[in-house]
Each structure stands twice: as structure tokens, then as C-alpha cells.
TORSE-897477 format. One record per residue (C-alpha): residue number from 1; residue in one letter; x, y, z. Coordinates in Angstrom, 2 decimals, m for minus. Example, Ala and Ser with C-alpha at 12.3 -4.5 7.8 and 13.67 -1.06 7.14 Angstrom:
% TORSE-897477
+-----+--------+---------+---------+---------+
: num : residu :      c1 :      c2 :      c3 :
+-----+--------+---------+---------+---------+
:   1 :      A :   12.30 :   m4.50 :    7.80 :
:   2 :      S :   13.67 :   m1.06 :    7.14 :
+-----+--------+---------+---------+---------+
END
This chain:
% TORSE-897477
+-----+--------+---------+---------+---------+
: num : residu :      c1 :      c2 :      c3 :
+-----+--------+---------+---------+---------+
:   1 :      M :   23.45 :   23.81 :    8.32 :
:   2 :      Q :   26.80 :   22.48 :    9.86 :
:   3 :      K :   30.07 :   23.52 :    8.10 :
:   4 :      K :   32.04 :   20.52 :    6.88 :
:   5 :      S :   35.60 :   20.29 :    8.07 :
:   6 :      N :   38.27 :   19.32 :    5.67 :
:   7 :      K :   40.71 :   18.55 :    8.34 :
:   8 :      Q :   41.93 :   14.92 :    9.11 :
:   9 :      P :   41.48 :   13.65 :   12.57 :
:  10 :      K :   44.59 :   13.48 :   14.79 :
:  11 :      L :   45.59 :    9.80 :   15.48 :
:  12 :      H :   47.76 :    8.40 :   18.28 :
:  13 :      I :   49.79 :    6.44 :   15.68 :
:  14 :      K :   51.56 :    7.41 :   12.40 :
:  15 :      S :   53.38 :    5.63 :    9.62 :
:  16 :      G :   56.80 :    4.31 :   10.55 :
:  17 :      D :   55.79 :    3.81 :   14.42 :
:  18 :      T :   56.80 :    0.60 :   15.88 :
:  19 :      V :   53.33 :   m0.66 :   17.56 :
:  20 :      I :   52.03 :   m3.68 :   19.50 :
:  21 :      V :   48.69 :   m5.11 :   18.87 :
:  22 :      I :   46.70 :   m5.17 :   22.13 :
:  23 :      A :   43.55 :   m7.01 :   20.91 :
:  24 :      G :   42.41 :   m9.23 :   18.31 :
:  25 :      N :   43.79 :  m12.55 :   16.52 :
:  26 :      S :   47.28 :  m11.08 :   16.30 :
:  27 :      K :   47.47 :   m9.89 :   20.10 :
:  28 :      G :   50.88 :   m9.52 :   21.36 :
:  29 :      Q :   52.66 :   m9.22 :   18.00 :
:  30 :      T :   54.69 :   m6.03 :   17.10 :
:  31 :      G :   55.67 :   m4.47 :   13.76 :
:  32 :      V :   56.16 :   m1.31 :   11.86 :
:  33 :      I :   53.11 :    0.71 :   10.36 :
:  34 :      T :   53.51 :    0.83 :    6.69 :
:  35 :      K :   50.38 :    2.55 :    5.79 :
:  36 :      V :   47.58 :    4.24 :    7.79 :
:  37 :      L :   44.12 :    4.52 :    6.28 :
:  38 :      V :   42.73 :    7.50 :    7.90 :
:  39 :      D :   39.16 :    7.46 :    6.44 :
:  40 :      K :   38.77 :    4.07 :    7.76 :
:  41 :      N :   40.51 :    4.40 :   11.10 :
:  42 :      R :   42.65 :    1.18 :   10.24 :
:  43 :      A :   46.40 :    0.74 :    9.78 :
:  44 :      I :   48.48 :   m1.80 :    7.80 :
:  45 :      V :   51.28 :   m3.30 :   10.04 :
:  46 :      E :   54.34 :   m5.07 :    8.59 :
:  47 :      G :   54.10 :   m8.83 :    9.29 :
:  48 :      V :   50.85 :   m8.81 :   11.41 :
:  49 :      N :   47.37 :   m9.95 :   10.58 :
:  50 :      L :   48.58 :  m11.99 :    7.49 :
:  51 :      Q :   45.76 :  m13.12 :    5.19 :
:  52 :      T :   45.74 :  m15.48 :    2.15 :
:  53 :      K :   45.10 :  m14.05 :   m1.28 :
:  54 :      H :   44.32 :  m16.15 :   m4.20 :
:  55 :      V :   45.68 :  m14.49 :   m7.36 :
:  56 :      K :   44.28 :  m15.32 :  m10.85 :
:  57 :      P :   46.72 :  m16.60 :  m13.51 :
:  58 :      T :   48.48 :  m13.84 :  m15.64 :
:  59 :      S :   51.08 :  m13.83 :  m18.29 :
:  60 :      T :   53.69 :  m13.07 :  m15.66 :
:  61 :      S :   52.52 :  m16.03 :  m13.40 :
:  62 :      P :   50.63 :  m18.60 :  m15.62 :
:  63 :      Q :   50.04 :  m20.99 :  m12.69 :
:  64 :      G :   48.36 :  m18.19 :  m10.46 :
:  65 :      A :   49.49 :  m18.04 :   m6.84 :
:  66 :      I :   48.43 :  m18.10 :   m3.22 :
:  67 :      E :   49.95 :  m15.02 :   m1.46 :
:  68 :      K :   50.13 :  m13.86 :    2.11 :
:  69 :      R :   49.42 :  m10.18 :    2.64 :
:  70 :      E :   48.98 :   m8.00 :    5.61 :
:  71 :      G :   45.54 :   m7.15 :    6.46 :
:  72 :      S :   44.42 :   m3.86 :    8.02 :
:  73 :      I :   43.92 :   m3.58 :   11.79 :
:  74 :      H :   41.64 :   m0.89 :   13.58 :
:  75 :      I :   43.80 :    1.67 :   15.27 :
:  76 :      S :   42.03 :    1.05 :   18.63 :
:  77 :      N :   43.59 :   m2.46 :   18.74 :
:  78 :      L :   47.24 :   m0.82 :   18.37 :
:  79 :      A :   49.51 :    0.90 :   20.89 :
:  80 :      V :   52.93 :    2.58 :   20.38 :
:  81 :      A :   55.52 :    0.27 :   21.66 :
:  82 :      E :   58.48 :    1.66 :   23.74 :
:  83 :      N :   61.09 :   m0.87 :   24.83 :
:  84 :      G :   58.90 :   m3.60 :   23.79 :
:  85 :      K :   55.91 :   m2.51 :   25.96 :
:  86 :      A :   52.70 :   m0.81 :   25.05 :
:  87 :      V :   52.56 :    2.78 :   26.11 :
:  88 :      R :   49.97 :    5.33 :   26.16 :
:  89 :      T :   50.48 :    8.69 :   24.50 :
:  90 :      G :   49.64 :   12.32 :   24.75 :
:  91 :      R :   50.62 :   15.68 :   23.19 :
:  92 :      K :   52.35 :   18.58 :   24.71 :
:  93 :      L :   54.54 :   21.40 :   23.62 :
:  94 :      N :   58.30 :   20.68 :   23.08 :
:  95 :      E :   61.33 :   23.21 :   23.64 :
:  96 :      A :   60.54 :   24.68 :   20.16 :
:  97 :      G :   56.71 :   25.36 :   20.96 :
:  98 :      K :   55.57 :   22.68 :   18.76 :
:  99 :      L :   52.96 :   20.12 :   19.68 :
: 100 :      Q :   54.76 :   16.66 :   19.88 :
: 101 :      R :   53.69 :   13.29 :   20.99 :
: 102 :      F :   55.13 :   11.95 :   24.42 :
: 103 :      S :   54.97 :    8.76 :   26.36 :
: 104 :      K :   52.76 :    9.04 :   29.52 :
: 105 :      A :   54.79 :    6.21 :   31.14 :
: 106 :      S :   58.25 :    7.91 :   30.73 :
: 107 :      G :   57.52 :   11.33 :   29.80 :
: 108 :      K :   59.94 :   11.08 :   26.82 :
: 109 :      F :   59.07 :   12.45 :   23.41 :
: 110 :      V :   58.00 :    9.72 :   21.04 :
+-----+--------+---------+---------+---------+
END
């Protein structure tokens, strides 16, 4: 019987990163990650992958509404943006001895 792990997988992106979409309908668009859905391997990016949502009438909006909301994007379709370009990232120890992400193109810590 295998032991279950409670650890979350390490992802190449995190909340607050500026990313560029490298595949899909929103290819080429950039935005800031507002939320990462770790269990589904998806992320919500501000202003990207807008979807139309029909909202039922309520007491606050008696007419109802049609809203635009950001949909989630699979993290494999996102890359960290550095100077407007997509860069690959890796992990290495910084001066303090802590693992930190770095850009493979420039070698700088992200």
C-alpha cells in the first residue's frame, strides 16, 4: 500500500507573477496571475480568457446581467514573462541558501 503525500506539487508559476499565454485562444496576451488552482493545475490570469456569464435577476440587480469574467487557463499554457518575453525557469540556491526560481535565459532570480 502506497503512502499518500499531503505535499502540494511545485509549480513554475505563482500568484502575482506576470505571465504570457503561449498556447490557446488567448495566445500572446499577458497578465498578472490572481489565483492558482493547484488541485486542477490551472490559473486565473487578470484580463485574459474572458468568458460571458449570465447572471439571474436578484434584489440588487432586478434586470439580471451579462458579465465578463476571467476563465482559468492550464498552467502548461503559461510562461513567466521577463521584459515582455516568455522565459523558462528553474530552481537553484541563492546566497542565503534557499531554493529560488531563476530565469534560464538571463540567469537572474525571478
